[in-house]
C-alpha positions as CSV (number, residue, x, y, z in Angstrom):
1,M,0.0,0.0,0.0
2,Q,1.3,3.4,-0.9
3,N,2.0,6.1,1.7
4,N,-0.9,8.3,0.4
5,E,-3.3,5.4,0.5
6,K,-2.3,4.7,4.1
7,K,-2.9,8.3,5.0
8,K,-6.4,8.3,3.4
9,L,-7.3,5.1,5.2
10,L,-6.1,6.5,8.5
11,K,-8.1,9.7,7.9
12,R,-11.2,7.8,7.1
13,A,-10.8,5.5,10.1
14,V,-10.3,8.5,12.5
15,L,-13.3,10.3,11.0
16,A,-15.5,7.2,11.2
17,G,-14.4,6.8,14.9
18,M,-15.2,10.5,15.6
19,F,-18.7,10.1,14.0
20,A,-19.3,6.9,16.0
21,A,-18.3,8.8,19.2
22,A,-20.5,11.8,18.3
23,G,-23.4,9.4,17.7
24,T,-22.9,7.7,21.0
25,V,-22.5,11.0,23.0
26,L,-25.6,12.5,21.2
27,S,-27.7,9.5,22.0
28,V,-28.7,11.1,25.3
29,V,-31.4,12.6,23.2
30,S,-33.9,9.8,22.6
31,I,-37.6,9.2,22.3
32,P,-38.9,5.8,23.3
33,V,-41.6,4.5,20.9
34,G,-42.8,1.0,21.6
35,P,-39.9,-1.5,21.4
36,T,-37.7,1.1,19.7
37,R,-35.9,4.2,20.8
38,C,-35.7,7.1,18.3
39,F,-32.3,8.9,18.2
40,P,-32.6,11.8,15.7
41,F,-29.0,12.8,16.0
42,Q,-27.9,9.4,14.8
43,H,-29.5,10.3,11.5
44,T,-27.6,13.6,11.5
45,I,-24.4,11.7,11.9
46,N,-25.4,9.2,9.1
47,V,-25.9,12.1,6.7
48,L,-22.6,13.7,7.5
49,A,-20.7,10.4,7.5
50,G,-22.4,9.2,4.3
51,I,-21.5,12.4,2.4
52,I,-18.0,12.9,3.8
53,L,-16.8,9.3,4.1
54,G,-18.9,7.3,1.6
55,P,-21.3,4.4,2.1
56,W,-19.1,1.7,3.7
57,W,-17.3,3.9,6.3
58,A,-20.7,5.5,7.2
59,V,-22.2,2.0,7.7
60,G,-19.2,1.1,9.9
61,A,-19.7,4.2,12.0
62,A,-23.4,3.5,12.4
63,F,-22.7,-0.1,13.3
64,T,-20.1,0.9,15.8
65,T,-22.5,3.5,17.4
66,S,-25.2,0.8,17.6
67,V,-22.9,-1.7,19.3
68,I,-21.7,0.9,21.8
69,R,-25.2,2.1,22.6
70,N,-26.3,-1.5,23.1
71,M,-23.4,-2.2,25.4
72,L,-24.2,0.9,27.4
73,G,-27.8,-0.1,27.6
74,T,-29.1,3.1,25.9
75,G,-30.1,1.4,22.6
76,S,-32.0,-1.6,21.3
77,L,-31.3,-4.1,18.6
78,F,-33.5,-2.1,16.4
79,A,-30.7,0.5,16.3
80,F,-28.8,-1.7,13.8
81,P,-31.3,-1.7,10.9
82,G,-32.5,1.7,12.0
83,S,-29.2,3.3,11.4
84,M,-27.1,1.2,9.0
85,F,-29.4,1.3,6.0
86,G,-29.8,5.1,6.3
87,A,-26.1,5.6,6.3
88,L,-25.7,3.2,3.4
89,F,-28.3,5.0,1.3
90,V,-26.9,8.4,2.0
91,G,-23.4,7.3,1.0
92,L,-24.6,5.8,-2.2
93,A,-26.6,8.8,-3.1
94,A,-23.7,11.1,-2.3
95,R,-21.5,9.2,-4.7
96,A,-24.1,9.6,-7.5
97,L,-24.7,13.3,-7.0
98,P,-22.6,16.1,-8.4
99,E,-20.5,18.0,-5.8
100,K,-22.8,21.0,-5.4
101,Y,-25.8,18.8,-4.7
102,K,-24.2,16.5,-2.2
103,F,-26.5,17.8,0.6
104,C,-29.4,16.3,-1.3
105,A,-28.1,12.9,-0.3
106,A,-29.8,13.6,3.0
107,C,-33.1,12.7,1.3
108,A,-31.9,9.1,1.0
109,E,-31.6,8.7,4.8
110,P,-35.4,8.4,5.4
111,V,-35.7,5.9,2.5
112,G,-32.9,3.8,3.9
113,T,-34.0,4.0,7.5
114,G,-37.8,4.5,7.3
115,I,-38.5,2.0,4.5
116,V,-35.7,-0.5,4.2
117,G,-34.5,-0.5,7.8
118,A,-38.1,-0.7,9.1
119,W,-38.8,-3.6,6.8
120,V,-35.8,-5.5,7.9
121,A,-36.7,-4.7,11.6
122,A,-40.3,-5.8,11.1
123,K,-39.7,-8.9,9.0
124,I,-36.4,-10.3,10.2
125,L,-35.2,-8.7,13.5
126,G,-38.5,-8.4,15.4
127,P,-39.4,-12.1,15.0
128,A,-35.9,-13.2,15.6
129,I,-35.8,-11.5,19.0
130,G,-39.4,-12.2,19.9
131,K,-40.6,-8.6,19.7
132,S,-43.4,-8.2,17.2
133,A,-43.9,-4.9,15.6
134,G,-45.5,-4.3,12.3
135,F,-43.8,-2.6,9.4
136,L,-46.1,0.5,9.5
137,F,-45.5,1.0,13.2
138,L,-41.7,0.7,12.8
139,S,-41.7,2.8,9.7
140,G,-43.6,5.5,11.4
141,S,-41.3,5.5,14.5
142,F,-38.2,5.4,12.4
143,L,-39.4,8.2,10.2
144,M,-40.2,10.3,13.3
145,S,-36.6,10.1,14.1
146,C,-34.8,10.2,10.8
147,V,-36.6,13.0,8.9
148,P,-35.7,15.7,11.4
149,G,-32.2,14.2,11.9
150,A,-31.6,14.1,8.2
151,A,-32.7,17.7,7.8
152,I,-30.4,18.8,10.5
153,G,-27.6,16.8,8.8
154,A,-28.2,18.5,5.5
155,V,-28.2,21.9,7.1
156,L,-25.0,21.2,9.0
157,F,-23.3,19.9,5.8
158,C,-24.3,23.0,3.9
159,C,-22.9,25.2,6.7
160,L,-19.7,23.2,6.8
161,Q,-19.4,23.2,3.1
162,K,-19.8,27.0,2.9
163,R,-17.8,27.9,5.9
164,L,-14.9,25.4,5.9
165,E,-14.9,24.5,2.2
166,I,-15.3,20.9,3.2
167,T,-14.7,19.6,-0.2
168,R,-11.1,20.9,-0.2
169,T,-10.5,19.6,3.3
170,F,-12.1,16.2,2.7
171,G,-12.1,16.1,-1.1
172,A,-9.7,13.2,-1.2
173,L,-12.0,11.1,0.9
174,I,-15.2,11.6,-1.0
């Protein structure tokens, strides 16, 4: 591996760790809804990580945050599909969008979380852990969390992009 590639990999790993840490710290803001807990700031982190780091690193950060929250007892197993699919969809959308429209990738977060993540939670995870919750219920509770969180993430990204010229700072990572 070349020296520049090692530096890129290290930068991505550090940023993913910082996003996971921020998601864990910000998880003090939660809304219990049935068997799930809604963490709007997790979706803010998903948007920022997905756009800045790309889909796979964003999924890694979301997974790490979910593991830590479950270990601390502040999350539930629904955190995994409730965060990872949103991060994946944002990262994939950000890859497909031109530079000046990257913030629009935030619109993919509710699709990944509120539809795909809710479906996985309702059809696979819920029955596997013995907690039954229908797709519509989970979709509604996930959307209550991810829509405002994704909107905050889009606004934050726009502010960062304008103020710090994020594309120059992290351009090599995107």
